[in-house]
A tleap script that builds the chain and sets N, CA, C and O, in Angstrom:
source leaprc.protein.ff14SB
mol = sequence {
  NMET ALA MET GLU ASP SER TYR HIE ARG LEU
  LEU ALA PRO SER LEU GLU THR ASP THR ARG
  GLN GLU ILE LYS ILE ARG ALA ASP ASP GLU
  ALA ILE ARG VAL PHE ALA HIE ASN LEU TYR
  GLU LEU LEU MET ALA PRO PRO LEU GLY SER
  ARG THR ILE LEU ALA ILE ASP PRO GLY PHE
  ARG THR GLY CYS LYS VAL VAL CYS LEU ASP
  ARG GLN GLY LYS LEU LEU ILE ASN THR THR
  ILE TYR PRO THR LEU SER ALA LYS LEU ALA
  ASP GLU ALA GLY LYS ILE ILE SER ASP ILE
  VAL GLN GLN PHE LYS VAL GLU ALA ILE ALA
  ILE GLY SER GLY THR ALA GLY ARG GLU THR
  GLU ALA PHE VAL ARG GLY LEU ASN LEU PRO
  GLY CLYS
}
set mol.1.N position { 91.251 62.124 24.400 }
set mol.1.CA position { 90.195 61.584 23.355 }
set mol.1.C position { 90.848 59.970 23.223 }
set mol.1.O position { 90.087 59.012 23.359 }
set mol.2.N position { 92.955 59.680 22.826 }
set mol.2.CA position { 93.430 58.331 23.334 }
set mol.2.C position { 92.444 57.477 24.335 }
set mol.2.O position { 91.612 56.595 24.121 }
set mol.3.N position { 92.935 58.172 25.591 }
set mol.3.CA position { 92.866 57.752 26.792 }
set mol.3.C position { 91.541 57.059 26.887 }
set mol.3.O position { 91.532 56.016 27.540 }
set mol.4.N position { 90.298 57.509 26.285 }
set mol.4.CA position { 89.038 57.344 26.408 }
set mol.4.C position { 88.981 56.054 25.586 }
set mol.4.O position { 88.642 54.900 25.849 }
set mol.5.N position { 89.565 56.849 24.188 }
set mol.5.CA position { 89.284 55.369 23.123 }
set mol.5.C position { 89.335 54.199 23.782 }
set mol.5.O position { 88.381 53.513 24.150 }
set mol.6.N position { 91.005 53.905 23.976 }
set mol.6.CA position { 91.757 53.223 24.389 }
set mol.6.C position { 91.698 51.989 25.956 }
set mol.6.O position { 92.369 51.136 26.539 }
set mol.7.N position { 89.915 52.957 26.013 }
set mol.7.CA position { 89.591 52.501 27.919 }
set mol.7.C position { 88.748 51.412 27.412 }
set mol.7.O position { 88.938 50.201 27.518 }
set mol.8.N position { 87.418 52.280 26.624 }
set mol.8.CA position { 86.281 51.670 25.551 }
set mol.8.C position { 86.621 50.637 24.803 }
set mol.8.O position { 85.754 49.823 24.487 }
set mol.9.N position { 87.765 50.507 24.443 }
set mol.9.CA position { 87.870 49.469 22.982 }
set mol.9.C position { 88.697 48.553 23.702 }
set mol.9.O position { 88.044 47.510 23.736 }
set mol.10.N position { 90.000 48.347 24.415 }
set mol.10.CA position { 90.678 47.649 24.722 }
set mol.10.C position { 90.591 47.299 26.531 }
set mol.10.O position { 90.714 46.125 26.881 }
set mol.11.N position { 90.374 48.398 27.597 }
set mol.11.CA position { 91.389 47.304 28.486 }
set mol.11.C position { 90.170 47.160 29.213 }
set mol.11.O position { 90.231 46.144 29.906 }
set mol.12.N position { 88.034 48.357 29.452 }
set mol.12.CA position { 87.069 47.190 29.352 }
set mol.12.C position { 86.403 46.054 29.306 }
set mol.12.O position { 85.762 45.388 30.118 }
set mol.13.N position { 86.726 45.953 28.026 }
set mol.13.CA position { 86.651 44.858 27.466 }
set mol.13.C position { 87.413 43.698 28.199 }
set mol.13.O position { 86.553 42.882 28.531 }
set mol.14.N position { 88.221 43.421 28.457 }
set mol.14.CA position { 90.381 42.724 28.609 }
set mol.14.C position { 89.323 42.916 30.263 }
set mol.14.O position { 88.238 42.334 30.265 }
set mol.15.N position { 89.686 43.632 31.397 }
set mol.15.CA position { 89.116 43.588 32.893 }
set mol.15.C position { 87.556 42.789 32.803 }
set mol.15.O position { 87.460 41.734 33.429 }
set mol.16.N position { 86.913 43.053 32.393 }
set mol.16.CA position { 85.370 42.287 31.984 }
set mol.16.C position { 85.348 40.831 31.850 }
set mol.16.O position { 84.813 39.963 32.541 }
set mol.17.N position { 86.123 40.774 30.698 }
set mol.17.CA position { 86.399 38.678 30.280 }
set mol.17.C position { 86.939 38.000 31.810 }
set mol.17.O position { 86.428 37.031 32.372 }
set mol.18.N position { 88.522 39.088 32.459 }
set mol.18.CA position { 88.614 38.880 33.258 }
set mol.18.C position { 88.332 38.389 34.865 }
set mol.18.O position { 88.864 37.567 35.612 }
set mol.19.N position { 87.523 39.076 34.947 }
set mol.19.CA position { 86.367 39.408 35.899 }
set mol.19.C position { 85.213 38.329 35.959 }
set mol.19.O position { 84.780 37.934 37.042 }
set mol.20.N position { 84.752 37.887 34.788 }
set mol.20.CA position { 84.029 37.497 34.358 }
set mol.20.C position { 84.744 35.941 34.564 }
set mol.20.O position { 84.065 35.112 35.170 }
set mol.21.N position { 85.731 35.648 34.204 }
set mol.21.CA position { 86.711 34.044 34.022 }
set mol.21.C position { 86.860 33.929 35.560 }
set mol.21.O position { 86.340 32.856 35.864 }
set mol.22.N position { 87.310 34.518 36.614 }
set mol.22.CA position { 87.698 34.633 38.099 }
set mol.22.C position { 86.288 34.461 38.554 }
set mol.22.O position { 86.173 33.659 39.481 }
set mol.23.N position { 85.152 35.033 38.117 }
set mol.23.CA position { 83.872 34.348 39.024 }
set mol.23.C position { 83.382 33.122 38.429 }
set mol.23.O position { 82.756 32.215 38.979 }
set mol.24.N position { 83.879 33.260 36.837 }
set mol.24.CA position { 83.170 31.971 36.495 }
set mol.24.C position { 83.794 30.130 37.893 }
set mol.24.O position { 83.453 29.032 38.332 }
set mol.25.N position { 84.786 31.123 37.875 }
set mol.25.CA position { 86.402 29.896 38.311 }
set mol.25.C position { 86.164 29.827 39.427 }
set mol.25.O position { 86.824 28.869 39.830 }
set mol.26.N position { 85.398 30.413 40.558 }
set mol.26.CA position { 84.499 30.645 41.899 }
set mol.26.C position { 83.465 29.496 41.894 }
set mol.26.O position { 83.186 28.674 42.766 }
set mol.27.N position { 82.950 29.702 40.562 }
set mol.27.CA position { 81.204 29.350 40.888 }
set mol.27.C position { 81.675 27.713 40.751 }
set mol.27.O position { 81.670 26.919 41.692 }
set mol.28.N position { 82.015 27.455 39.577 }
set mol.28.CA position { 82.529 25.980 39.346 }
set mol.28.C position { 83.106 25.883 40.437 }
set mol.28.O position { 82.141 25.779 41.195 }
set mol.29.N position { 84.223 25.833 41.221 }
set mol.29.CA position { 84.193 25.222 42.071 }
set mol.29.C position { 83.257 24.818 43.254 }
set mol.29.O position { 83.273 23.743 43.853 }
set mol.30.N position { 82.378 25.967 43.490 }
set mol.30.CA position { 81.654 25.703 44.702 }
set mol.30.C position { 80.621 24.897 43.816 }
set mol.30.O position { 80.125 23.955 44.434 }
set mol.31.N position { 80.172 25.047 42.491 }
set mol.31.CA position { 79.466 23.830 42.100 }
set mol.31.C position { 80.324 22.217 42.481 }
set mol.31.O position { 79.584 21.471 43.123 }
set mol.32.N position { 81.038 21.912 42.326 }
set mol.32.CA position { 81.774 20.597 42.903 }
set mol.32.C position { 82.179 20.959 44.524 }
set mol.32.O position { 83.410 20.958 44.510 }
set mol.33.N position { 82.094 21.016 44.785 }
set mol.33.CA position { 82.019 21.120 46.120 }
set mol.33.C position { 81.050 21.223 46.822 }
set mol.33.O position { 80.985 20.895 48.006 }
set mol.34.N position { 80.088 21.749 46.077 }
set mol.34.CA position { 77.872 21.466 46.598 }
set mol.34.C position { 78.036 19.871 45.803 }
set mol.34.O position { 77.482 18.936 46.383 }
set mol.35.N position { 78.666 19.618 44.705 }
set mol.35.CA position { 78.330 18.017 44.080 }
set mol.35.C position { 78.572 17.082 45.720 }
set mol.35.O position { 77.827 16.655 46.602 }
set mol.36.N position { 79.673 17.097 45.521 }
set mol.36.CA position { 80.689 15.857 46.037 }
set mol.36.C position { 80.025 16.253 47.422 }
set mol.36.O position { 79.694 15.104 47.716 }
set mol.37.N position { 79.552 17.058 48.561 }
set mol.37.CA position { 78.632 17.102 49.572 }
set mol.37.C position { 77.370 15.824 49.588 }
set mol.37.O position { 77.156 14.854 50.315 }
set mol.38.N position { 76.758 16.360 48.485 }
set mol.38.CA position { 75.323 16.115 48.202 }
set mol.38.C position { 76.042 13.981 47.896 }
set mol.38.O position { 75.885 13.125 48.767 }
set mol.39.N position { 76.563 13.769 46.867 }
set mol.39.CA position { 76.924 12.655 46.240 }
set mol.39.C position { 77.618 11.983 47.983 }
set mol.39.O position { 76.988 11.035 48.451 }
set mol.40.N position { 78.604 12.407 48.644 }
set mol.40.CA position { 78.713 11.794 49.334 }
set mol.40.C position { 77.418 11.546 50.324 }
set mol.40.O position { 76.748 10.529 50.142 }
set mol.41.N position { 77.088 12.406 51.297 }
set mol.41.CA position { 75.871 11.942 51.655 }
set mol.41.C position { 75.087 11.065 50.989 }
set mol.41.O position { 74.784 10.178 51.788 }
set mol.42.N position { 74.606 10.864 49.931 }
set mol.42.CA position { 73.692 9.802 49.703 }
set mol.42.C position { 74.576 8.170 49.393 }
set mol.42.O position { 74.008 7.078 49.365 }
set mol.43.N position { 76.025 8.400 49.192 }
set mol.43.CA position { 76.593 7.016 49.307 }
set mol.43.C position { 76.308 6.671 50.513 }
set mol.43.O position { 75.680 5.671 50.863 }
set mol.44.N position { 77.024 7.956 51.536 }
set mol.44.CA position { 77.284 6.512 53.655 }
set mol.44.C position { 75.700 6.914 53.485 }
set mol.44.O position { 76.055 7.769 54.297 }
set mol.45.N position { 74.306 7.147 53.237 }
set mol.45.CA position { 73.279 6.510 53.496 }
set mol.45.C position { 72.930 5.312 53.665 }
set mol.45.O position { 73.357 4.489 52.854 }
set mol.46.N position { 72.137 4.905 54.658 }
set mol.46.CA position { 71.821 3.187 55.065 }
set mol.46.C position { 71.417 3.190 53.532 }
set mol.46.O position { 71.253 4.302 53.029 }
set mol.47.N position { 71.242 2.095 52.748 }
set mol.47.CA position { 70.390 1.390 51.437 }
set mol.47.C position { 69.052 0.917 51.572 }
set mol.47.O position { 68.020 1.029 50.911 }
set mol.48.N position { 69.559 0.064 53.180 }
set mol.48.CA position { 67.762 0.016 53.207 }
set mol.48.C position { 67.264 1.354 54.279 }
set mol.48.O position { 66.055 1.146 54.371 }
set mol.49.N position { 67.462 2.168 54.830 }
set mol.49.CA position { 67.249 3.113 55.498 }
set mol.49.C position { 67.404 2.609 56.709 }
set mol.49.O position { 67.891 1.479 56.718 }
set mol.50.N position { 67.030 3.299 58.224 }
set mol.50.CA position { 66.727 2.922 59.329 }
set mol.50.C position { 66.019 0.995 59.824 }
set mol.50.O position { 64.945 0.714 60.357 }
set mol.51.N position { 66.651 0.467 59.568 }
set mol.51.CA position { 66.273 -0.806 60.247 }
set mol.51.C position { 67.460 -1.768 60.946 }
set mol.51.O position { 68.563 -1.264 61.158 }
set mol.52.N position { 67.213 -3.087 61.275 }
set mol.52.CA position { 67.828 -3.488 62.300 }
set mol.52.C position { 67.674 -4.869 61.458 }
set mol.52.O position { 66.778 -5.699 61.302 }
set mol.53.N position { 69.151 -4.671 60.943 }
set mol.53.CA position { 69.716 -5.558 59.658 }
set mol.53.C position { 70.667 -7.350 60.430 }
set mol.53.O position { 70.934 -7.324 61.632 }
set mol.54.N position { 70.860 -8.023 60.009 }
set mol.54.CA position { 71.542 -9.593 59.893 }
set mol.54.C position { 72.406 -9.421 58.622 }
set mol.54.O position { 71.952 -9.021 57.550 }
set mol.55.N position { 73.484 -9.706 58.808 }
set mol.55.CA position { 75.035 -9.274 57.556 }
set mol.55.C position { 75.121 -10.623 58.211 }
set mol.55.O position { 74.776 -10.837 59.374 }
set mol.56.N position { 75.704 -11.694 57.219 }
set mol.56.CA position { 75.787 -13.052 56.929 }
set mol.56.C position { 76.623 -12.815 55.337 }
set mol.56.O position { 76.219 -12.661 54.185 }
set mol.57.N position { 78.207 -12.894 56.096 }
set mol.57.CA position { 79.590 -13.275 55.028 }
set mol.57.C position { 79.828 -15.103 55.254 }
set mol.57.O position { 80.222 -15.883 56.121 }
set mol.58.N position { 79.200 -15.124 53.594 }
set mol.58.CA position { 79.490 -16.784 53.991 }
set mol.58.C position { 80.701 -16.952 53.674 }
set mol.58.O position { 81.432 -15.990 53.442 }
set mol.59.N position { 81.161 -18.347 53.604 }
set mol.59.CA position { 82.393 -18.983 53.897 }
set mol.59.C position { 82.078 -20.341 53.974 }
set mol.59.O position { 80.863 -20.504 54.078 }
set mol.60.N position { 82.734 -21.389 53.961 }
set mol.60.CA position { 82.788 -22.762 53.695 }
set mol.60.C position { 83.898 -22.900 54.992 }
set mol.60.O position { 84.012 -21.835 55.600 }
set mol.61.N position { 84.642 -23.890 55.466 }
set mol.61.CA position { 85.187 -24.360 55.987 }
set mol.61.C position { 85.405 -23.242 56.147 }
set mol.61.O position { 85.896 -22.955 55.055 }
set mol.62.N position { 85.412 -21.578 57.217 }
set mol.62.CA position { 85.998 -20.367 57.865 }
set mol.62.C position { 83.990 -20.517 58.623 }
set mol.62.O position { 83.644 -20.345 59.792 }
set mol.63.N position { 83.395 -20.758 57.814 }
set mol.63.CA position { 81.897 -20.492 58.207 }
set mol.63.C position { 80.808 -19.296 58.509 }
set mol.63.O position { 80.968 -18.552 59.477 }
set mol.64.N position { 80.141 -19.217 57.977 }
set mol.64.CA position { 79.863 -17.511 58.098 }
set mol.64.C position { 79.835 -16.730 59.020 }
set mol.64.O position { 79.204 -17.053 60.026 }
set mol.65.N position { 80.474 -15.529 58.964 }
set mol.65.CA position { 80.822 -14.862 59.958 }
set mol.65.C position { 79.113 -14.078 60.013 }
set mol.65.O position { 78.505 -13.667 59.025 }
set mol.66.N position { 78.694 -14.047 61.242 }
set mol.66.CA position { 77.225 -13.325 61.364 }
set mol.66.C position { 77.108 -12.029 61.504 }
set mol.66.O position { 78.146 -11.550 61.046 }
set mol.67.N position { 75.982 -10.662 62.125 }
set mol.67.CA position { 77.008 -9.834 62.816 }
set mol.67.C position { 75.142 -9.516 62.903 }
set mol.67.O position { 74.534 -9.929 61.916 }
set mol.68.N position { 74.500 -9.001 63.729 }
set mol.68.CA position { 73.332 -7.662 63.386 }
set mol.68.C position { 73.686 -6.554 64.013 }
set mol.68.O position { 74.544 -6.572 64.895 }
set mol.69.N position { 73.130 -5.570 63.672 }
set mol.69.CA position { 73.506 -4.223 63.671 }
set mol.69.C position { 71.791 -3.351 63.897 }
set mol.69.O position { 70.810 -3.210 63.168 }
set mol.70.N position { 72.055 -3.034 64.941 }
set mol.70.CA position { 70.434 -1.662 65.229 }
set mol.70.C position { 70.068 -0.800 63.957 }
set mol.70.O position { 70.650 -0.867 62.874 }
set mol.71.N position { 69.003 0.022 64.271 }
set mol.71.CA position { 68.726 0.875 63.610 }
set mol.71.C position { 69.904 2.290 63.445 }
set mol.71.O position { 69.540 3.255 62.772 }
set mol.72.N position { 71.223 2.293 64.076 }
set mol.72.CA position { 71.463 2.982 64.399 }
set mol.72.C position { 72.955 3.332 63.406 }
set mol.72.O position { 73.499 4.344 62.964 }
set mol.73.N position { 73.223 1.728 63.376 }
set mol.73.CA position { 74.070 0.824 63.164 }
set mol.73.C position { 75.705 -0.031 63.611 }
set mol.73.O position { 76.789 -0.389 63.151 }
set mol.74.N position { 74.823 0.008 64.904 }
set mol.74.CA position { 75.628 -0.291 66.592 }
set mol.74.C position { 75.071 -1.834 66.324 }
set mol.74.O position { 73.972 -2.380 66.227 }
set mol.75.N position { 76.913 -2.337 66.239 }
set mol.75.CA position { 76.828 -3.428 66.423 }
set mol.75.C position { 75.958 -4.580 67.521 }
set mol.75.O position { 75.758 -4.293 68.701 }
set mol.76.N position { 75.671 -5.408 67.126 }
set mol.76.CA position { 74.146 -5.927 68.438 }
set mol.76.C position { 74.897 -7.376 68.539 }
set mol.76.O position { 75.107 -7.830 69.664 }
set mol.77.N position { 75.194 -7.910 67.695 }
set mol.77.CA position { 75.724 -9.448 67.986 }
set mol.77.C position { 76.709 -9.972 66.870 }
set mol.77.O position { 76.517 -9.731 65.678 }
set mol.78.N position { 77.962 -10.833 67.425 }
set mol.78.CA position { 78.470 -10.968 66.284 }
set mol.78.C position { 78.758 -12.288 66.565 }
set mol.78.O position { 78.665 -12.620 67.746 }
set mol.79.N position { 79.088 -13.122 65.748 }
set mol.79.CA position { 79.204 -14.842 65.572 }
set mol.79.C position { 79.910 -15.257 64.377 }
set mol.79.O position { 80.552 -14.530 63.619 }
set mol.80.N position { 79.696 -16.677 64.280 }
set mol.80.CA position { 80.252 -17.475 63.535 }
set mol.80.C position { 79.522 -18.727 63.634 }
set mol.80.O position { 79.565 -19.526 64.570 }
set mol.81.N position { 78.554 -18.840 62.099 }
set mol.81.CA position { 78.402 -20.485 62.269 }
set mol.81.C position { 78.469 -21.060 61.097 }
set mol.81.O position { 78.789 -20.550 60.024 }
set mol.82.N position { 78.157 -22.141 61.330 }
set mol.82.CA position { 78.763 -23.490 59.838 }
set mol.82.C position { 77.219 -24.527 59.566 }
set mol.82.O position { 76.627 -25.527 59.972 }
set mol.83.N position { 77.153 -23.252 58.434 }
set mol.83.CA position { 75.855 -24.603 57.908 }
set mol.83.C position { 75.947 -25.227 56.854 }
set mol.83.O position { 75.025 -25.579 56.118 }
set mol.84.N position { 77.099 -25.402 56.723 }
set mol.84.CA position { 77.332 -26.324 55.187 }
set mol.84.C position { 78.310 -27.785 55.777 }
set mol.84.O position { 78.526 -28.774 55.076 }
set mol.85.N position { 78.722 -27.631 56.986 }
set mol.85.CA position { 79.183 -28.821 57.160 }
set mol.85.C position { 78.792 -29.853 57.346 }
set mol.85.O position { 79.233 -30.758 56.638 }
set mol.86.N position { 77.788 -30.155 58.387 }
set mol.86.CA position { 77.042 -31.080 58.617 }
set mol.86.C position { 76.202 -30.832 58.869 }
set mol.86.O position { 76.043 -29.614 58.942 }
set mol.87.N position { 74.914 -31.770 59.226 }
set mol.87.CA position { 73.695 -31.107 59.261 }
set mol.87.C position { 73.571 -30.653 60.758 }
set mol.87.O position { 72.864 -29.721 61.143 }
set mol.88.N position { 74.400 -31.489 61.583 }
set mol.88.CA position { 74.020 -31.305 62.731 }
set mol.88.C position { 74.878 -29.577 62.842 }
set mol.88.O position { 74.412 -28.694 63.563 }
set mol.89.N position { 75.784 -29.435 62.238 }
set mol.89.CA position { 76.146 -27.858 62.740 }
set mol.89.C position { 75.318 -26.926 62.186 }
set mol.89.O position { 75.152 -25.798 62.651 }
set mol.90.N position { 74.546 -27.565 60.742 }
set mol.90.CA position { 73.212 -26.358 59.899 }
set mol.90.C position { 71.945 -26.635 61.100 }
set mol.90.O position { 71.079 -25.761 61.043 }
set mol.91.N position { 71.729 -27.585 62.049 }
set mol.91.CA position { 70.640 -27.814 62.588 }
set mol.91.C position { 70.830 -26.223 64.017 }
set mol.91.O position { 70.121 -25.239 64.226 }
set mol.92.N position { 71.936 -26.656 64.574 }
set mol.92.CA position { 72.618 -25.402 65.222 }
set mol.92.C position { 73.060 -24.060 64.508 }
set mol.92.O position { 73.352 -23.258 65.396 }
set mol.93.N position { 73.185 -23.636 63.561 }
set mol.93.CA position { 73.057 -22.721 62.865 }
set mol.93.C position { 71.864 -21.934 62.332 }
set mol.93.O position { 71.950 -20.710 62.223 }
set mol.94.N position { 70.253 -22.889 61.847 }
set mol.94.CA position { 69.484 -22.597 61.734 }
set mol.94.C position { 69.181 -22.335 63.169 }
set mol.94.O position { 68.844 -21.168 62.967 }
set mol.95.N position { 69.087 -22.420 63.956 }
set mol.95.CA position { 68.349 -21.433 65.433 }
set mol.95.C position { 69.580 -20.982 66.164 }
set mol.95.O position { 69.314 -20.453 67.243 }
set mol.96.N position { 70.905 -21.051 65.854 }
set mol.96.CA position { 71.214 -19.419 66.462 }
set mol.96.C position { 70.649 -18.761 65.352 }
set mol.96.O position { 69.682 -18.091 65.713 }
set mol.97.N position { 70.873 -18.688 64.127 }
set mol.97.CA position { 69.922 -17.021 63.244 }
set mol.97.C position { 68.641 -17.440 63.542 }
set mol.97.O position { 68.350 -16.275 63.270 }
set mol.98.N position { 67.802 -17.849 63.773 }
set mol.98.CA position { 66.452 -18.201 64.461 }
set mol.98.C position { 65.955 -16.981 65.970 }
set mol.98.O position { 65.273 -16.012 66.301 }
set mol.99.N position { 66.906 -17.973 66.396 }
set mol.99.CA position { 66.662 -16.504 67.959 }
set mol.99.C position { 67.093 -15.138 67.293 }
set mol.99.O position { 66.252 -14.242 67.217 }
set mol.100.N position { 68.583 -14.911 66.727 }
set mol.100.CA position { 69.013 -13.384 66.466 }
set mol.100.C position { 67.669 -13.121 65.635 }
set mol.100.O position { 67.000 -12.343 66.316 }
set mol.101.N position { 67.068 -13.403 64.590 }
set mol.101.CA position { 66.145 -12.720 64.357 }
set mol.101.C position { 64.508 -12.624 64.744 }
set mol.101.O position { 63.631 -12.165 64.012 }
set mol.102.N position { 64.328 -13.223 66.191 }
set mol.102.CA position { 63.252 -12.435 66.445 }
set mol.102.C position { 64.030 -12.109 68.208 }
set mol.102.O position { 63.318 -11.767 69.152 }
set mol.103.N position { 65.054 -12.241 68.295 }
set mol.103.CA position { 65.316 -11.965 69.456 }
set mol.103.C position { 65.671 -10.185 69.761 }
set mol.103.O position { 65.446 -9.551 70.792 }
set mol.104.N position { 66.303 -9.694 68.444 }
set mol.104.CA position { 66.337 -8.354 67.877 }
set mol.104.C position { 65.443 -8.029 66.757 }
set mol.104.O position { 66.007 -7.256 65.983 }
set mol.105.N position { 64.495 -8.277 66.466 }
set mol.105.CA position { 63.087 -8.559 65.773 }
set mol.105.C position { 63.538 -8.026 63.990 }
set mol.105.O position { 63.029 -7.126 63.323 }
set mol.106.N position { 64.834 -9.129 63.568 }
set mol.106.CA position { 65.131 -7.790 62.284 }
set mol.106.C position { 64.299 -8.120 61.113 }
set mol.106.O position { 63.419 -8.857 60.669 }
set mol.107.N position { 65.246 -6.955 60.830 }
set mol.107.CA position { 64.149 -6.290 59.446 }
set mol.107.C position { 65.215 -6.368 57.765 }
set mol.107.O position { 64.907 -5.759 56.740 }
set mol.108.N position { 66.052 -6.987 57.875 }
set mol.108.CA position { 66.579 -7.340 56.688 }
set mol.108.C position { 67.560 -8.437 56.940 }
set mol.108.O position { 67.928 -9.153 57.871 }
set mol.109.N position { 67.704 -8.321 56.211 }
set mol.109.CA position { 68.499 -10.033 55.959 }
set mol.109.C position { 69.794 -9.453 54.825 }
set mol.109.O position { 69.461 -9.027 53.719 }
set mol.110.N position { 71.348 -9.500 55.268 }
set mol.110.CA position { 72.077 -9.202 53.327 }
set mol.110.C position { 72.728 -9.777 53.959 }
set mol.110.O position { 72.843 -9.797 55.185 }
set mol.111.N position { 73.532 -10.639 52.708 }
set mol.111.CA position { 74.125 -12.179 52.466 }
set mol.111.C position { 74.925 -11.395 51.346 }
set mol.111.O position { 74.437 -10.711 50.447 }
set mol.112.N position { 76.800 -11.744 51.703 }
set mol.112.CA position { 77.335 -11.154 50.749 }
set mol.112.C position { 77.502 -12.373 49.274 }
set mol.112.O position { 76.915 -13.421 49.003 }
set mol.113.N position { 78.306 -11.796 48.770 }
set mol.113.CA position { 78.135 -13.221 47.915 }
set mol.113.C position { 78.922 -13.827 47.004 }
set mol.113.O position { 78.657 -13.967 45.810 }
set mol.114.N position { 80.312 -14.341 47.819 }
set mol.114.CA position { 81.268 -14.593 48.093 }
set mol.114.C position { 81.246 -16.258 47.874 }
set mol.114.O position { 80.432 -16.853 47.169 }
set mol.115.N position { 82.041 -16.701 48.437 }
set mol.115.CA position { 82.420 -18.512 48.647 }
set mol.115.C position { 80.475 -18.930 49.605 }
set mol.115.O position { 79.797 -18.287 50.406 }
set mol.116.N position { 80.319 -20.085 49.018 }
set mol.116.CA position { 79.408 -20.200 49.471 }
set mol.116.C position { 78.018 -19.481 49.901 }
set mol.116.O position { 77.049 -19.695 50.629 }
set mol.117.N position { 78.653 -18.221 48.756 }
set mol.117.CA position { 76.795 -17.757 49.092 }
set mol.117.C position { 75.552 -18.034 48.476 }
set mol.117.O position { 74.583 -17.512 49.029 }
set mol.118.N position { 75.283 -18.873 47.251 }
set mol.118.CA position { 73.828 -19.705 47.240 }
set mol.118.C position { 74.018 -20.417 48.004 }
set mol.118.O position { 72.863 -20.427 48.432 }
set mol.119.N position { 74.650 -21.278 48.783 }
set mol.119.CA position { 74.873 -22.383 49.457 }
set mol.119.C position { 74.122 -21.730 51.121 }
set mol.119.O position { 73.539 -22.354 52.008 }
set mol.120.N position { 74.456 -20.271 51.004 }
set mol.120.CA position { 74.313 -19.765 52.219 }
set mol.120.C position { 72.954 -18.959 52.717 }
set mol.120.O position { 72.549 -18.743 53.859 }
set mol.121.N position { 72.184 -18.449 50.914 }
set mol.121.CA position { 70.430 -17.632 50.460 }
set mol.121.C position { 69.864 -18.964 51.058 }
set mol.121.O position { 69.197 -18.944 52.092 }
set mol.122.N position { 70.189 -20.297 50.285 }
set mol.122.CA position { 69.182 -21.629 50.366 }
set mol.122.C position { 68.606 -22.109 52.063 }
set mol.122.O position { 67.625 -22.589 52.631 }
set mol.123.N position { 70.059 -21.562 52.354 }
set mol.123.CA position { 69.758 -22.423 54.124 }
set mol.123.C position { 68.823 -21.487 54.478 }
set mol.123.O position { 67.626 -21.743 54.614 }
set mol.124.N position { 69.465 -20.114 54.676 }
set mol.124.CA position { 68.382 -18.674 54.957 }
set mol.124.C position { 67.352 -19.154 54.991 }
set mol.124.O position { 66.656 -19.291 55.997 }
set mol.125.N position { 66.979 -19.635 53.379 }
set mol.125.CA position { 65.860 -19.334 53.193 }
set mol.125.C position { 64.703 -20.409 52.881 }
set mol.125.O position { 63.545 -20.358 52.466 }
set mol.126.N position { 65.657 -21.466 53.316 }
set mol.126.CA position { 64.807 -22.694 54.209 }
set mol.126.C position { 63.910 -22.745 55.586 }
set mol.126.O position { 62.800 -23.090 55.990 }
set mol.127.N position { 65.128 -22.178 56.026 }
set mol.127.CA position { 64.522 -21.175 57.831 }
set mol.127.C position { 62.996 -21.381 57.606 }
set mol.127.O position { 62.245 -22.261 58.029 }
set mol.128.N position { 62.869 -20.787 57.169 }
set mol.128.CA position { 61.237 -20.376 57.126 }
set mol.128.C position { 61.003 -18.942 57.864 }
set mol.128.O position { 59.968 -18.710 58.488 }
set mol.129.N position { 62.128 -17.946 57.726 }
set mol.129.CA position { 61.428 -17.282 59.600 }
set mol.129.C position { 60.879 -16.539 58.903 }
set mol.129.O position { 60.980 -16.499 57.677 }
set mol.130.N position { 60.177 -15.799 59.636 }
set mol.130.CA position { 59.158 -15.243 60.424 }
set mol.130.C position { 58.829 -13.646 59.783 }
set mol.130.O position { 59.348 -12.829 60.543 }
set mol.131.N position { 58.035 -12.870 58.466 }
set mol.131.CA position { 58.266 -12.071 57.401 }
set mol.131.C position { 58.983 -12.396 56.136 }
set mol.131.O position { 59.173 -11.361 55.497 }
set mol.132.N position { 59.437 -13.427 55.559 }
set mol.132.CA position { 60.505 -13.477 55.036 }
set mol.132.C position { 59.828 -13.766 53.712 }
set mol.132.O position { 60.504 -13.930 52.696 }
savepdb mol mol.pdb
quit
C-alpha cells in the first residue's frame, strides 16, 4: 500500500512533469528551427522577385558603379559612369545607361542612398528611359 501510494502521489506526477518538460523543450527547439529557416528564406528572396535589375552605387569623385543582373542574379555587365563631373561625361553616362537598359531589357533600377544618391536619381529620371 505504501509503494502504491508513493507511486501515485509522488513518483508518477514527478515523472509526468519531467516528461512534459522534455517534450516542450524539444518542441520549442523545433519551432525555433522552423522559424529561423522560414525567416532566412524570406530575407534571402529577391525583393522585386525575378527581374532584370540595373543597380547604381552613386559617387561624386569615384563615379557611379553600375551593374546589371539578370533574372537569376547573374552579373551581365559592370562599369563605372561619371554623371556629375561634367556635361560631356554626363552625356556619355546617359548613353551607357540607355544602352544597358535597351540591351538587357532592364525592368527595375536600384540606386544606392550614399554620396551623390539624390543627384544620381535625378540624372536617371532625366534620361526618360522607356517604361520608367
